[in-house]
C-alpha positions in Angstrom: 0.0 0.2 -0.1 1.1 3.6 -1.1 2.0 5.9 1.7 -0.9 8.5 2.2 0.1 11.9 2.2 0.3 14.2 5.0 -2.8 16.4 5.4 -1.1 19.4 5.7 0.7 18.9 2.1 -2.7 17.8 0.8 -4.3 21.3 2.1 -1.4 23.2 0.8 -1.4 21.3 -2.7 -5.4 22.1 -2.8 -5.1 25.6 -1.9 -2.1 26.2 -4.8 -4.0 24.6 -7.3 -7.0 26.9 -6.3 -5.0 29.9 -6.7 -3.5 28.9 -9.8 -7.0 28.7 -11.4 -8.0 32.1 -9.7 -5.2 33.6 -11.4 -5.9 32.3 -14.8 -9.4 32.8 -14.4 -8.4 36.5 -13.4 -6.2 37.3 -16.0 -8.7 36.0 -18.8 -11.7 38.1 -17.6 -9.7 41.0 -17.2 -8.5 40.8 -20.6 -11.5 40.0 -22.3 -14.2 41.6 -20.0 -12.4 44.3 -18.3 -15.5 46.1 -17.5 -16.9 42.8 -15.7 -20.4 41.0 -16.3 -24.2 41.9 -15.7 -25.8 42.2 -12.3 -28.5 39.2 -11.4 -30.9 41.9 -9.5 -31.1 45.2 -8.2 -29.0 44.8 -5.0 -25.9 43.4 -7.0 -26.5 46.2 -9.6 -26.0 49.0 -6.8 -23.2 46.6 -5.6 -21.3 47.0 -8.9 -21.9 50.4 -9.4 -20.7 51.5 -6.2 -17.6 48.9 -6.5 -16.6 50.0 -10.1 -16.9 53.8 -8.8 -14.4 53.7 -5.9 -12.1 51.6 -7.9 -12.1 53.7 -10.8 -13.3 57.4 -9.4 -10.1 59.0 -11.1 -11.4 58.5 -14.4 -14.9 60.4 -13.9 -15.5 64.1 -13.7 -19.0 63.9 -13.6 -20.9 61.7 -11.4 -24.8 61.3 -11.4 -26.6 60.6 -8.1 -30.2 59.2 -8.2 -32.7 56.9 -8.0 -34.1 53.8 -10.2 -35.2 56.7 -12.6 -31.6 58.0 -13.6 -30.1 54.4 -13.3 -32.1 53.4 -16.5 -29.7 56.1 -18.4 -27.3 53.9 -20.7 -23.6 54.1 -19.8 -23.0 54.4 -23.4 -25.1 57.4 -24.2 -23.2 59.4 -21.6 -20.0 61.4 -21.9 -16.8 59.0 -21.4 -16.0 61.1 -18.2 -19.4 60.6 -16.8 -20.3 57.8 -14.3 -24.0 57.0 -13.3 -23.9 56.3 -9.7 -27.8 56.3 -9.4 -29.0 53.4 -7.2 -32.1 51.6 -7.9 -34.7 51.3 -5.1 -32.8 54.2 -3.6 -31.9 57.7 -3.9 -29.2 60.7 -4.5 -27.9 60.4 -0.6 -26.5 57.1 -1.3 -24.5 58.3 -4.1 -23.2 61.3 -2.6 -22.1 59.5 0.4 -20.2 57.4 -1.9 -18.7 60.3 -3.4 -17.7 61.8 -0.1 -15.6 58.4 1.0 -14.0 58.4 -2.3 -10.9 59.9 -3.6 -10.4 61.7 -5.5 -13.6 64.0 -5.7 -15.1 64.5 -9.0 -15.8 68.1 -10.7 -19.3 67.9 -10.9 -21.9 65.8 -9.3 -25.5 65.9 -11.0 -28.1 65.2 -8.3 -31.6 63.9 -9.4 -34.3 66.2 -8.0 -37.7 64.6 -7.2 -38.7 63.1 -3.9 -36.5 60.2 -4.1 -34.1 62.9 -2.6 -36.0 62.7 0.7 -34.9 58.8 1.1 -31.9 58.2 3.4 -28.6 56.8 2.5 -28.5 53.0 2.0 -26.5 51.9 4.8 -26.4 48.4 3.6 -24.6 49.1 0.4 -22.3 51.8 1.8 -21.3 49.1 4.7 -20.7 46.4 2.1 -19.0 48.7 -0.3 -16.7 50.2 2.6 -16.1 47.3 4.8 -12.1 47.9 5.4 -11.1 44.3 4.5 -12.9 43.5 1.7 -12.7 47.0 0.1 -8.7 46.3 0.6 -8.9 43.0 -1.1 -10.9 44.1 -4.0 -8.3 47.1 -4.6 -5.6 44.3 -4.9 -7.6 41.7 -6.5 -10.4 43.5 -8.6 -11.6 40.3 -9.9 -13.1 39.8 -6.4 -15.6 42.5 -7.1 -19.3 41.2 -8.0 -18.9 42.3 -11.8 -16.4 39.3 -12.1 -18.2 36.8 -10.4 -18.7 33.8 -12.9 -22.5 34.2 -13.0 -22.0 37.9 -14.0 -19.9 37.2 -16.5 -21.9 34.2 -18.1 -24.9 36.6 -18.1 -23.4 39.1 -19.9 -21.9 36.6 -22.6 -25.0 34.9 -23.1 -26.6 38.4 -23.6 -24.2 39.6 -26.4 -24.2 36.3 -27.8 -28.2 36.1 -28.3 -28.8 39.7 -28.4 -31.0 39.2 -25.2 -32.7 42.8 -23.8 -29.9 45.0 -25.6 -30.8 48.8 -24.8 -33.4 50.0 -27.2 -34.9 46.7 -27.8 -37.0 47.0 -24.7 -40.4 45.4 -25.6 -43.4 47.7 -24.6 -46.0 46.8 -21.6 -49.5 46.0 -22.4 -51.5 48.9 -22.6 -54.0 47.6 -19.6 -50.8 47.0 -17.5 -49.1 50.2 -18.2 -52.7 51.7 -16.9 -52.6 50.0 -13.9 -49.0 50.9 -13.4 -50.0 54.7 -14.1 -52.9 54.5 -11.8 -50.5 53.4 -9.0 -47.9 55.9 -9.6 -50.8 58.7 -9.7 -52.3 57.6 -6.6 -48.7 57.7 -4.8 -48.2 61.2 -6.2 -50.7 62.5 -4.4 -49.2 62.3 -1.1 -47.1 64.9 0.4 -45.1 64.2 3.2 -45.9 66.4 6.5 -44.3 69.7 6.9 -41.9 68.5 9.5 -40.5 65.2 7.5 -40.1 67.7 4.7 -37.9 69.9 6.8 -35.8 67.3 8.2 -35.5 65.6 4.9 -34.1 69.0 3.4 -31.7 69.5 6.2 -30.0 66.1 5.9 -29.9 66.5 2.2 -28.6 70.1 2.6 -25.7 68.9 5.1 -24.6 66.1 2.6 -24.7 68.7 -0.4 -22.4 71.1 1.6 -20.1 68.6 2.6 -20.0 67.7 -1.1 -19.4 71.3 -2.3 -16.7 71.6 0.4 -14.4 69.2 -1.5 -14.4 71.3 -4.3 -17.5 69.8 -6.4 -19.8 71.6 -8.7 -23.5 70.2 -7.4 -25.9 70.4 -9.8 -29.7 69.2 -9.8 -31.6 67.9 -12.6 -35.3 67.0 -12.9 -36.1 63.7 -15.1 -39.3 63.8 -17.2 -42.1 61.8 -16.0 -45.6 61.4 -17.9 -47.3 64.7 -18.4 -50.3 63.3 -16.2 -48.3 63.2 -13.1 -45.8 66.4 -13.7 -48.1 68.3 -12.1 -48.8 66.3 -9.0 -49.3 67.3 -5.6 -46.2 65.6 -4.7 -44.3 66.9 -7.6 -45.1 70.1 -7.1 -44.4 70.3 -3.3 -41.2 68.5 -3.9 -40.3 71.0 -6.8 -40.9 74.2 -4.5 -39.0 73.0 -1.4 -35.9 72.3 -3.3 -35.9 75.3 -5.3 -36.7 77.3 -1.6 -33.5 75.3 -0.2 -31.2 75.3 -3.1 -32.4 78.6 -4.9 -31.0 79.5 -8.5 -28.8 81.3 -9.0 -26.8 80.5 -6.0 -27.4 76.8 -6.8 -27.2 75.1 -10.2 -30.3 73.6 -11.9 -30.3 72.2 -15.2 -32.9 73.3 -17.7 -36.1 71.1 -17.2 -36.9 68.9 -20.3 -40.3 68.9 -22.0 -42.1 65.8 -20.6 -44.0 65.6 -23.8 -40.7 64.5 -25.7 -40.3 61.4 -23.9 -41.9 58.1 -23.4 -42.3 56.4 -19.6 -43.0 52.8 -19.0 -45.4 53.1 -15.9 -45.5 56.9 -15.7 -42.1 57.7 -13.8 -39.4 55.5 -15.1 -38.6 56.5 -19.1 -38.6 53.7 -21.5 -35.2 52.4 -23.0 -35.1 55.3 -26.2 -36.3 58.0 -24.1 -33.6 57.2 -21.2 -31.0 57.2 -24.0 -32.4 60.6 -25.4 -32.2 62.3 -21.8 -28.9 60.7 -21.1 -27.7 62.9 -24.1 -29.2 65.5 -22.9 -27.8 65.2 -19.6 -24.4 64.6 -21.2 -24.3 67.9 -23.0 -25.1 69.6 -20.0 -22.6 68.0 -18.0 -20.1 68.8 -20.6 -21.0 72.3 -20.4 -20.9 72.8 -16.6 -17.3 71.1 -16.9 -16.1 73.9 -19.3 -17.5 76.6 -17.5 -14.9 78.6 -15.3 -15.6 78.4 -11.4 -14.2 80.6 -8.5 -15.3 77.7 -6.1 -18.0 75.7 -4.5 -21.2 77.3 -4.4 -22.4 78.5 -1.1 -24.7 76.1 0.7 
């Protein structure tokens, strides 16, 4: 009978083989798909957006902070130096907090201005992205990020191979489904937060904006167009008035409002793929204009 290998040697060999395969996988993926794969769900998409930005912040002069409405803006319709840090299911405060914790700071942050600004920053995302040990490991070995997980890579390869759900090819919803979703949005837009809640949210937002501006960042606000039948809802009007009073122009930069009649939504508030691309192009032009304008310093809060 042959002699059994010592247990310690077997473990060392197993670890060694695993490391070899990991290195080969990392080399292949980073060479063939440097941007990584596609998210499996909303949570992972937010993780991937945040992880990528904190590792590549130096490459972006402009950052978009917003909710699922801005998250639908396709990256390839934005200028090369503009990064979409909008978080589905959340609001701009999460993106602003990520900007605050990341070096270097961008020149401009575009903030989606609607009622999603009253949502608090997603502490679960922030803790996950900035957990000290995993943060350092991802800095040393980028392939450990969510974007390089085998399932994410496989999903992207399958979509590209079979042309599945490409941008601009989003199938329209059946009319009765759209009507149901629109009715739900219209009902939600009738509810205005109590004055005390609104004031607290504005104070929280104002504090974060002031800290971002203190880093020399130009903060600009923008509205994403929604269905005309919702644009004059009580919530929309109250939010617009409250934000304009807290961040009044011209002391604070507001981008021109797009004409809602020029855009199509999927449910009343989220733009269809073609309209999202159209608005991304508009936002990109405005971002380029702001970056090119000389500034004497951060705007007062």
